[in-house]
C-alpha atoms as an extended CHARMM CRD file, in Angstrom:
* protein
*
       231  EXT
         1         1  MET       CA             -1.0300000000       32.5700000000       14.8290000000  PROA      1               0.0000000000
         2         2  THR       CA             -3.5910000000       32.1050000000       11.9300000000  PROA      2               0.0000000000
         3         3  ARG       CA             -3.7040000000       29.4680000000        9.3150000000  PROA      3               0.0000000000
         4         4  HSD       CA             -2.5650000000       31.9640000000        6.6220000000  PROA      4               0.0000000000
         5         5  THR       CA              0.4300000000       32.8880000000        8.6510000000  PROA      5               0.0000000000
         6         6  LEU       CA              1.3840000000       29.2170000000        9.1840000000  PROA      6               0.0000000000
         7         7  GLU       CA              0.9500000000       28.0260000000        5.5190000000  PROA      7               0.0000000000
         8         8  PRO       CA              4.1750000000       29.8090000000        4.1750000000  PROA      8               0.0000000000
         9         9  ILE       CA              6.0720000000       28.5950000000        7.2290000000  PROA      9               0.0000000000
        10        10  TRP       CA              5.1480000000       24.8220000000        6.5020000000  PROA      10              0.0000000000
        11        11  LYS       CA              5.9530000000       25.4400000000        2.7950000000  PROA      11              0.0000000000
        12        12  SER       CA              9.4520000000       26.8130000000        3.7270000000  PROA      12              0.0000000000
        13        13  ILE       CA             10.0180000000       23.7690000000        6.1640000000  PROA      13              0.0000000000
        14        14  ARG       CA              9.0750000000       21.2260000000        3.6570000000  PROA      14              0.0000000000
        15        15  THR       CA             11.8860000000       22.5960000000        1.2160000000  PROA      15              0.0000000000
        16        16  ILE       CA             14.4670000000       21.4560000000        3.6800000000  PROA      16              0.0000000000
        17        17  ILE       CA             12.9930000000       18.7500000000        5.6830000000  PROA      17              0.0000000000
        18        18  LYS       CA             12.1480000000       15.2820000000        4.0020000000  PROA      18              0.0000000000
        19        19  SER       CA              8.4250000000       14.3440000000        4.3260000000  PROA      19              0.0000000000
        20        20  HSD       CA              7.6000000000       11.1260000000        6.3210000000  PROA      20              0.0000000000
        21        21  PRO       CA              6.4720000000        8.6410000000        3.4550000000  PROA      21              0.0000000000
        22        22  TRP       CA              3.5740000000        7.5350000000        5.6020000000  PROA      22              0.0000000000
        23        23  HSD       CA              2.2960000000       10.6650000000        7.1690000000  PROA      23              0.0000000000
        24        24  GLY       CA              3.8080000000       13.5290000000        5.3480000000  PROA      24              0.0000000000
        25        25  VAL       CA              2.8280000000       12.5870000000        1.8260000000  PROA      25              0.0000000000
        26        26  PRO       CA             -0.7550000000       12.7840000000        0.5440000000  PROA      26              0.0000000000
        27        27  ILE       CA             -2.8270000000        9.6670000000       -0.4890000000  PROA      27              0.0000000000
        28        28  GLY       CA             -3.8700000000       11.6370000000       -3.5790000000  PROA      28              0.0000000000
        29        29  LYS       CA             -6.6000000000       13.9080000000       -4.4800000000  PROA      29              0.0000000000
        30        30  HSD       CA             -8.0330000000       11.4170000000       -6.9530000000  PROA      30              0.0000000000
        31        31  SER       CA             -8.1560000000        8.7120000000       -4.4160000000  PROA      31              0.0000000000
        32        32  PRO       CA             -9.2750000000        5.9370000000       -4.5360000000  PROA      32              0.0000000000
        33        33  ALA       CA             -9.1100000000        5.9530000000       -8.4870000000  PROA      33              0.0000000000
        34        34  ILE       CA             -5.4850000000        7.2880000000       -8.4250000000  PROA      34              0.0000000000
        35        35  VAL       CA             -3.3960000000        6.7940000000       -5.2380000000  PROA      35              0.0000000000
        36        36  THR       CA              0.2210000000        7.7740000000       -4.2490000000  PROA      36              0.0000000000
        37        37  ALA       CA              2.3300000000        4.6450000000       -3.7590000000  PROA      37              0.0000000000
        38        38  TYR       CA              5.5630000000        4.6730000000       -1.7420000000  PROA      38              0.0000000000
        39        39  ILE       CA              7.6510000000        1.7400000000       -2.9700000000  PROA      39              0.0000000000
        40        40  GLU       CA              9.6130000000       -0.3500000000       -0.3530000000  PROA      40              0.0000000000
        41        41  ILE       CA             10.9940000000       -3.1840000000       -2.3910000000  PROA      41              0.0000000000
        42        42  VAL       CA             11.4640000000       -4.0530000000       -6.0210000000  PROA      42              0.0000000000
        43        43  PRO       CA             11.7330000000       -7.4450000000       -7.8800000000  PROA      43              0.0000000000
        44        44  THR       CA             15.5750000000       -7.1420000000       -7.8300000000  PROA      44              0.0000000000
        45        45  ASP       CA             15.9350000000       -6.7810000000       -4.1120000000  PROA      45              0.0000000000
        46        46  THR       CA             17.4010000000       -9.6760000000       -2.0880000000  PROA      46              0.0000000000
        47        47  VAL       CA             16.6240000000       -7.9820000000        1.2540000000  PROA      47              0.0000000000
        48        48  LYS       CA             13.3300000000       -7.3390000000        2.4530000000  PROA      48              0.0000000000
        49        49  TYR       CA             12.9070000000       -3.5430000000        3.3030000000  PROA      49              0.0000000000
        50        50  GLU       CA             10.0280000000       -1.8750000000        4.9570000000  PROA      50              0.0000000000
        51        51  ILE       CA              9.4970000000        1.5930000000        6.3010000000  PROA      51              0.0000000000
        52        52  ASP       CA             10.4560000000        2.3180000000        9.7770000000  PROA      52              0.0000000000
        53        53  LYS       CA              7.2810000000        3.9410000000       11.1880000000  PROA      53              0.0000000000
        54        54  ALA       CA              9.0350000000        6.2230000000       13.7070000000  PROA      54              0.0000000000
        55        55  SER       CA             11.6370000000        7.8630000000       11.4500000000  PROA      55              0.0000000000
        56        56  GLY       CA             10.2540000000        7.3710000000        7.8530000000  PROA      56              0.0000000000
        57        57  TYR       CA             13.4100000000        5.8610000000        6.6820000000  PROA      57              0.0000000000
        58        58  LEU       CA             13.6220000000        2.5040000000        4.9150000000  PROA      58              0.0000000000
        59        59  LYS       CA             15.0850000000       -0.2540000000        7.1800000000  PROA      59              0.0000000000
        60        60  VAL       CA             16.2200000000       -3.7720000000        6.6270000000  PROA      60              0.0000000000
        61        61  ASP       CA             13.3780000000       -6.1580000000        7.7600000000  PROA      61              0.0000000000
        62        62  ARG       CA             15.1530000000       -9.2710000000        6.9320000000  PROA      62              0.0000000000
        63        63  PRO       CA             17.4670000000      -10.8420000000        4.1640000000  PROA      63              0.0000000000
        64        64  GLN       CA             15.2740000000      -12.9150000000        1.7160000000  PROA      64              0.0000000000
        65        65  LYS       CA             16.2280000000      -16.4730000000        3.2290000000  PROA      65              0.0000000000
        66        66  TYR       CA             14.6480000000      -18.4770000000        0.3380000000  PROA      66              0.0000000000
        67        67  SER       CA             14.2590000000      -17.9740000000       -3.3430000000  PROA      67              0.0000000000
        68        68  ASN       CA             11.0890000000      -15.8830000000       -3.1580000000  PROA      68              0.0000000000
        69        69  ILE       CA             11.2760000000      -12.5680000000       -5.1010000000  PROA      69              0.0000000000
        70        70  CYS       CA              8.5210000000      -10.0310000000       -4.9340000000  PROA      70              0.0000000000
        71        71  PRO       CA              7.2060000000      -10.0100000000       -8.6200000000  PROA      71              0.0000000000
        72        72  THR       CA              6.1960000000       -6.2990000000       -8.7410000000  PROA      72              0.0000000000
        73        73  PRO       CA              7.2820000000       -3.1160000000       -6.9680000000  PROA      73              0.0000000000
        74        74  TYR       CA              5.6000000000       -3.2400000000       -3.6620000000  PROA      74              0.0000000000
        75        75  GLY       CA              5.0650000000       -0.7770000000       -0.8750000000  PROA      75              0.0000000000
        76        76  LEU       CA              2.3310000000        1.1610000000        0.8900000000  PROA      76              0.0000000000
        77        77  VAL       CA             -0.3800000000        3.7600000000        0.3650000000  PROA      77              0.0000000000
        78        78  PRO       CA              0.4210000000        6.9580000000        2.3930000000  PROA      78              0.0000000000
        79        79  GLN       CA             -2.2320000000        8.1750000000        4.9900000000  PROA      79              0.0000000000
        80        80  THR       CA             -3.8520000000        4.7270000000        5.2350000000  PROA      80              0.0000000000
        81        81  TYR       CA             -4.2170000000        2.3970000000        8.3480000000  PROA      81              0.0000000000
        82        82  CYS       CA             -5.7560000000       -0.9960000000        8.6190000000  PROA      82              0.0000000000
        83        83  ALA       CA             -7.7800000000       -0.9330000000       11.7300000000  PROA      83              0.0000000000
        84        84  GLU       CA            -11.5700000000       -1.5190000000       12.4790000000  PROA      84              0.0000000000
        85        85  ARG       CA            -13.0210000000       -0.4100000000        9.2860000000  PROA      85              0.0000000000
        86        86  VAL       CA            -10.7150000000       -2.5830000000        7.1250000000  PROA      86              0.0000000000
        87        87  ALA       CA            -11.2290000000       -5.3840000000        9.4070000000  PROA      87              0.0000000000
        88        88  GLU       CA            -15.0060000000       -5.0970000000        9.3110000000  PROA      88              0.0000000000
        89        89  ILE       CA            -14.9390000000       -5.4680000000        5.5020000000  PROA      89              0.0000000000
        90        90  CYS       CA            -12.8880000000       -8.5480000000        6.1060000000  PROA      90              0.0000000000
        91        91  ARG       CA            -15.3120000000       -9.9180000000        8.6120000000  PROA      91              0.0000000000
        92        92  ARG       CA            -18.2680000000       -9.2300000000        6.4240000000  PROA      92              0.0000000000
        93        93  GLU       CA            -16.8140000000      -10.8700000000        3.3180000000  PROA      93              0.0000000000
        94        94  THR       CA            -15.4840000000      -13.8730000000        5.0850000000  PROA      94              0.0000000000
        95        95  GLY       CA            -18.0950000000      -14.4110000000        7.8340000000  PROA      95              0.0000000000
        96        96  ARG       CA            -15.2330000000      -14.6060000000       10.3190000000  PROA      96              0.0000000000
        97        97  LYS       CA            -15.9920000000      -12.5470000000       13.5130000000  PROA      97              0.0000000000
        98        98  ASP       CA            -12.4610000000      -12.8250000000       14.9460000000  PROA      98              0.0000000000
        99        99  ILE       CA            -10.5530000000      -10.6480000000       12.4260000000  PROA      99              0.0000000000
       100       100  ILE       CA             -8.8790000000       -7.4570000000       13.4590000000  PROA      100             0.0000000000
       101       101  GLY       CA             -6.7540000000       -5.0680000000       11.5070000000  PROA      101             0.0000000000
       102       102  ASP       CA             -3.0700000000       -5.3940000000       11.3460000000  PROA      102             0.0000000000
       103       103  GLY       CA             -2.2020000000       -1.8610000000       12.3460000000  PROA      103             0.0000000000
       104       104  ASP       CA             -0.0910000000       -1.1070000000        9.4030000000  PROA      104             0.0000000000
       105       105  PRO       CA             -0.3480000000        0.9180000000        6.1940000000  PROA      105             0.0000000000
       106       106  LEU       CA             -2.2880000000       -0.5540000000        3.4080000000  PROA      106             0.0000000000
       107       107  ASP       CA             -0.1070000000       -2.5030000000        1.1710000000  PROA      107             0.0000000000
       108       108  ILE       CA              0.1670000000       -2.1140000000       -2.6200000000  PROA      108             0.0000000000
       109       109  CYS       CA              1.7490000000       -4.0290000000       -5.6170000000  PROA      109             0.0000000000
       110       110  VAL       CA              2.1910000000       -1.8020000000       -8.7930000000  PROA      110             0.0000000000
       111       111  LEU       CA              2.1700000000       -3.4600000000      -12.1960000000  PROA      111             0.0000000000
       112       112  THR       CA              4.4350000000       -1.7260000000      -14.8540000000  PROA      112             0.0000000000
       113       113  GLU       CA              6.2030000000       -2.6130000000      -18.0170000000  PROA      113             0.0000000000
       114       114  LYS       CA              9.1050000000       -0.4500000000      -16.8310000000  PROA      114             0.0000000000
       115       115  THR       CA             12.0250000000       -1.5210000000      -14.7830000000  PROA      115             0.0000000000
       116       116  ILE       CA             12.1680000000        0.3060000000      -11.4040000000  PROA      116             0.0000000000
       117       117  THR       CA             15.6380000000       -0.2890000000      -10.1450000000  PROA      117             0.0000000000
       118       118  HSD       CA             15.4360000000        0.9050000000       -6.6020000000  PROA      118             0.0000000000
       119       119  SER       CA             12.8370000000        1.7040000000       -3.8600000000  PROA      119             0.0000000000
       120       120  ASP       CA             12.3040000000        4.7240000000       -1.6350000000  PROA      120             0.0000000000
       121       121  ILE       CA             10.3580000000        6.5200000000       -4.4600000000  PROA      121             0.0000000000
       122       122  LEU       CA              6.8950000000        7.7980000000       -5.0310000000  PROA      122             0.0000000000
       123       123  LEU       CA              4.7440000000        6.9900000000       -7.9130000000  PROA      123             0.0000000000
       124       124  GLN       CA              1.0150000000        7.2870000000       -8.9800000000  PROA      124             0.0000000000
       125       125  ALA       CA             -1.0040000000        4.1310000000       -9.2640000000  PROA      125             0.0000000000
       126       126  SER       CA             -4.4830000000        3.1130000000      -10.3240000000  PROA      126             0.0000000000
       127       127  PRO       CA             -5.9590000000        0.2770000000       -8.2990000000  PROA      127             0.0000000000
       128       128  ILE       CA             -7.6150000000       -2.4850000000      -10.2930000000  PROA      128             0.0000000000
       129       129  GLY       CA             -8.2800000000       -5.0080000000       -7.5340000000  PROA      129             0.0000000000
       130       130  GLY       CA             -6.7330000000       -6.7660000000       -4.5460000000  PROA      130             0.0000000000
       131       131  PHE       CA             -6.2230000000       -9.8370000000       -2.3980000000  PROA      131             0.0000000000
       132       132  ARG       CA             -7.9600000000      -10.3270000000        0.9140000000  PROA      132             0.0000000000
       133       133  PHE       CA             -5.0460000000      -11.4460000000        2.7760000000  PROA      133             0.0000000000
       134       134  ILE       CA             -5.2460000000      -12.7110000000        6.4660000000  PROA      134             0.0000000000
       135       135  ASP       CA             -2.0240000000      -13.1640000000        8.4300000000  PROA      135             0.0000000000
       136       136  GLY       CA             -2.4740000000      -14.7010000000       11.8750000000  PROA      136             0.0000000000
       137       137  GLY       CA             -5.9930000000      -13.5620000000       12.1290000000  PROA      137             0.0000000000
       138       138  GLU       CA             -5.3200000000       -9.9660000000       10.9730000000  PROA      138             0.0000000000
       139       139  ALA       CA             -6.6130000000       -8.2970000000        7.8630000000  PROA      139             0.0000000000
       140       140  ASP       CA             -3.6480000000       -7.4890000000        5.5830000000  PROA      140             0.0000000000
       141       141  ASP       CA             -5.1810000000       -6.5800000000        2.2930000000  PROA      141             0.0000000000
       142       142  LYS       CA             -2.9360000000       -6.3300000000       -0.7490000000  PROA      142             0.0000000000
       143       143  ILE       CA             -4.0500000000       -3.7110000000       -3.2780000000  PROA      143             0.0000000000
       144       144  ILE       CA             -3.1280000000       -4.5070000000       -7.0110000000  PROA      144             0.0000000000
       145       145  ALA       CA             -2.6960000000       -1.5510000000       -9.0140000000  PROA      145             0.0000000000
       146       146  VAL       CA             -1.1260000000       -0.4350000000      -12.3850000000  PROA      146             0.0000000000
       147       147  MET       CA              1.2830000000        2.4930000000      -12.6240000000  PROA      147             0.0000000000
       148       148  HSD       CA             -0.6110000000        5.5280000000      -13.9140000000  PROA      148             0.0000000000
       149       149  GLY       CA              0.3150000000        6.1200000000      -17.5230000000  PROA      149             0.0000000000
       150       150  ASP       CA              1.8990000000        2.7510000000      -18.1360000000  PROA      150             0.0000000000
       151       151  ASN       CA              1.9450000000        2.0130000000      -21.7890000000  PROA      151             0.0000000000
       152       152  ILE       CA              1.1710000000       -1.7500000000      -21.4120000000  PROA      152             0.0000000000
       153       153  PHE       CA             -0.6600000000       -2.1990000000      -18.2100000000  PROA      153             0.0000000000
       154       154  GLY       CA             -2.1930000000        1.1790000000      -18.0110000000  PROA      154             0.0000000000
       155       155  VAL       CA             -5.1030000000        0.1140000000      -20.1260000000  PROA      155             0.0000000000
       156       156  TRP       CA             -6.2520000000       -2.4060000000      -17.3840000000  PROA      156             0.0000000000
       157       157  ASP       CA             -9.2350000000       -1.3900000000      -15.5360000000  PROA      157             0.0000000000
       158       158  ASP       CA            -10.0590000000       -4.3630000000      -13.3280000000  PROA      158             0.0000000000
       159       159  ILE       CA             -8.3050000000       -7.4370000000      -11.9170000000  PROA      159             0.0000000000
       160       160  THR       CA            -10.0730000000       -9.5290000000      -14.5420000000  PROA      160             0.0000000000
       161       161  ASP       CA             -7.8830000000       -7.9510000000      -17.1150000000  PROA      161             0.0000000000
       162       162  CYS       CA             -4.8220000000       -9.5770000000      -15.5560000000  PROA      162             0.0000000000
       163       163  PRO       CA             -3.7970000000      -13.0730000000      -16.8200000000  PROA      163             0.0000000000
       164       164  THR       CA             -4.4190000000      -15.8760000000      -14.3380000000  PROA      164             0.0000000000
       165       165  THR       CA             -0.7080000000      -16.7740000000      -14.4300000000  PROA      165             0.0000000000
       166       166  LEU       CA              0.3020000000      -13.1490000000      -13.0820000000  PROA      166             0.0000000000
       167       167  ILE       CA             -2.4350000000      -13.3430000000      -10.2270000000  PROA      167             0.0000000000
       168       168  ASP       CA             -1.0360000000      -16.9410000000       -9.3150000000  PROA      168             0.0000000000
       169       169  ARG       CA              2.4710000000      -15.5210000000       -9.2030000000  PROA      169             0.0000000000
       170       170  LEU       CA              1.5920000000      -12.7540000000       -6.7830000000  PROA      170             0.0000000000
       171       171  LYS       CA             -0.6280000000      -15.1130000000       -4.7440000000  PROA      171             0.0000000000
       172       172  HSD       CA              2.3670000000      -17.6290000000       -4.5750000000  PROA      172             0.0000000000
       173       173  TYR       CA              4.7290000000      -14.9680000000       -3.3200000000  PROA      173             0.0000000000
       174       174  PHE       CA              2.4570000000      -13.7690000000       -0.4480000000  PROA      174             0.0000000000
       175       175  LEU       CA              1.5050000000      -17.2840000000        0.5610000000  PROA      175             0.0000000000
       176       176  THR       CA              5.0210000000      -18.3890000000        0.8500000000  PROA      176             0.0000000000
       177       177  TYR       CA              7.3920000000      -15.5070000000        1.5480000000  PROA      177             0.0000000000
       178       178  LYS       CA              7.4920000000      -16.0340000000        5.2250000000  PROA      178             0.0000000000
       179       179  ASP       CA              7.6150000000      -19.8590000000        5.2530000000  PROA      179             0.0000000000
       180       180  ALA       CA             10.6400000000      -22.1070000000        5.2270000000  PROA      180             0.0000000000
       181       181  PRO       CA             10.7540000000      -24.8530000000        2.4250000000  PROA      181             0.0000000000
       182       182  GLY       CA              8.6500000000      -27.8010000000        3.4510000000  PROA      182             0.0000000000
       183       183  ALA       CA              6.6670000000      -25.9410000000        6.0020000000  PROA      183             0.0000000000
       184       184  GLU       CA              3.3180000000      -27.8890000000        6.7100000000  PROA      184             0.0000000000
       185       185  LYS       CA              1.3460000000      -24.9850000000        7.8410000000  PROA      185             0.0000000000
       186       186  SER       CA              1.1380000000      -21.4090000000        6.8180000000  PROA      186             0.0000000000
       187       187  HSD       CA             -0.2750000000      -18.4840000000        8.9390000000  PROA      187             0.0000000000
       188       188  CYS       CA             -1.2090000000      -16.6540000000        5.7860000000  PROA      188             0.0000000000
       189       189  GLU       CA             -4.1220000000      -17.0560000000        3.6120000000  PROA      189             0.0000000000
       190       190  ILE       CA             -5.7820000000      -15.3350000000        0.5760000000  PROA      190             0.0000000000
       191       191  THR       CA             -9.6220000000      -15.7770000000        0.9990000000  PROA      191             0.0000000000
       192       192  HSD       CA            -10.6500000000      -13.7110000000       -2.0200000000  PROA      192             0.0000000000
       193       193  VAL       CA             -9.3490000000      -12.1060000000       -5.0400000000  PROA      193             0.0000000000
       194       194  TYR       CA            -11.5200000000       -8.9070000000       -5.5310000000  PROA      194             0.0000000000
       195       195  GLY       CA            -12.0880000000       -6.3900000000       -8.3770000000  PROA      195             0.0000000000
       196       196  ARG       CA            -11.5680000000       -2.4900000000       -8.6780000000  PROA      196             0.0000000000
       197       197  GLU       CA            -14.6540000000       -1.5400000000       -6.7080000000  PROA      197             0.0000000000
       198       198  GLU       CA            -13.8740000000       -3.4850000000       -3.7340000000  PROA      198             0.0000000000
       199       199  ALA       CA            -10.3160000000       -2.2670000000       -3.7430000000  PROA      199             0.0000000000
       200       200  TYR       CA            -11.7160000000        1.2470000000       -3.7590000000  PROA      200             0.0000000000
       201       201  GLU       CA            -13.8220000000        0.2720000000       -0.7650000000  PROA      201             0.0000000000
       202       202  VAL       CA            -10.8010000000       -1.0430000000        1.1800000000  PROA      202             0.0000000000
       203       203  ILE       CA             -8.7150000000        2.0500000000        0.3110000000  PROA      203             0.0000000000
       204       204  GLU       CA            -11.5330000000        4.3720000000        1.5300000000  PROA      204             0.0000000000
       205       205  ALA       CA            -11.9130000000        2.2590000000        4.6720000000  PROA      205             0.0000000000
       206       206  SER       CA             -8.1590000000        2.3200000000        5.4130000000  PROA      206             0.0000000000
       207       207  TYR       CA             -8.0120000000        6.1180000000        4.7910000000  PROA      207             0.0000000000
       208       208  GLN       CA            -10.9040000000        6.6140000000        7.3470000000  PROA      208             0.0000000000
       209       209  ASP       CA             -9.0520000000        4.2580000000        9.8030000000  PROA      209             0.0000000000
       210       210  TYR       CA             -6.0360000000        6.4690000000        9.3620000000  PROA      210             0.0000000000
       211       211  LEU       CA             -8.1050000000        9.7390000000       10.0500000000  PROA      211             0.0000000000
       212       212  ASP       CA             -9.5710000000        7.9900000000       13.1470000000  PROA      212             0.0000000000
       213       213  LYS       CA             -6.0350000000        7.4330000000       14.4900000000  PROA      213             0.0000000000
       214       214  TYR       CA             -4.0580000000       10.4140000000       13.1140000000  PROA      214             0.0000000000
       215       215  SER       CA             -6.7260000000       13.1380000000       12.4420000000  PROA      215             0.0000000000
       216       216  ASN       CA             -4.3730000000       15.7060000000       14.1110000000  PROA      216             0.0000000000
       217       217  LEU       CA             -1.7270000000       14.9870000000       11.5420000000  PROA      217             0.0000000000
       218       218  ASP       CA             -4.1410000000       15.2700000000        8.6950000000  PROA      218             0.0000000000
       219       219  LYS       CA             -5.4960000000       18.6810000000        9.9620000000  PROA      219             0.0000000000
       220       220  LEU       CA             -1.7900000000       19.9540000000       10.4380000000  PROA      220             0.0000000000
       221       221  LEU       CA             -0.5820000000       18.8900000000        7.1170000000  PROA      221             0.0000000000
       222       222  ARG       CA             -3.6930000000       19.1480000000        4.7550000000  PROA      222             0.0000000000
       223       223  ASN       CA             -3.0500000000       22.8130000000        3.5940000000  PROA      223             0.0000000000
       224       224  ASP       CA             -0.5630000000       22.5650000000        0.7380000000  PROA      224             0.0000000000
       225       225  PHE       CA             -0.1710000000       19.0870000000       -0.5260000000  PROA      225             0.0000000000
       226       226  GLU       CA              0.1610000000       20.0220000000       -4.1710000000  PROA      226             0.0000000000
       227       227  ASP       CA              3.6960000000       18.9450000000       -5.0880000000  PROA      227             0.0000000000
       228       228  PHE       CA              2.9080000000       15.4270000000       -5.9790000000  PROA      228             0.0000000000
       229       229  GLU       CA             -0.5650000000       15.6060000000       -7.4490000000  PROA      229             0.0000000000
       230       230  LEU       CA             -1.7490000000       15.0820000000      -10.9540000000  PROA      230             0.0000000000
       231       231  GLU       CA             -2.7140000000       18.1790000000      -12.9120000000  PROA      231             0.0000000000
């Protein structure tokens, strides 16, 4: 069966079967300048949701035990994977030789003036920077982005455009959201806050890590990803 024969078959299948948010949704043809973000949690959530990798459905990871609330819509960048290439950037920038990738999709926080009331949605985001986040010796970068077309935050081009108080709020969340009050030691650390160009490098590395592991899926699904692209 030829590629041209398969294309209409796949288009028909996608009209009745929900795409897997990690594998079945494109990173975006304008990546890394504009990427697709799949939102897993929003600031009003009192439960920590995350994608179930096998099914693509959101699952309850855990109730939020303490008062930490994620300050922004937060989720993942489809068709990304944090493995050797992402870990190598972390090793290069930190000088630490023992870092490995965390084996998850790349995380993303999306700044927007709008109130997004629920998760399990897709949006387009423009990366402006990120955190070099290490969790138990694993590279777990957090990309900081603005929602594409946002009337307030959409003019920000780089992490330096963000107020320090906003950066500090995001850092506080990620450094404490796993810890009990009064914990003396955290397994999480942020070694660097980096700008747009380095965020682009991490996104590209995570996409290449994804292709290294899931190239068969990319080849299978590449043909007609046009439904959620910018004109």
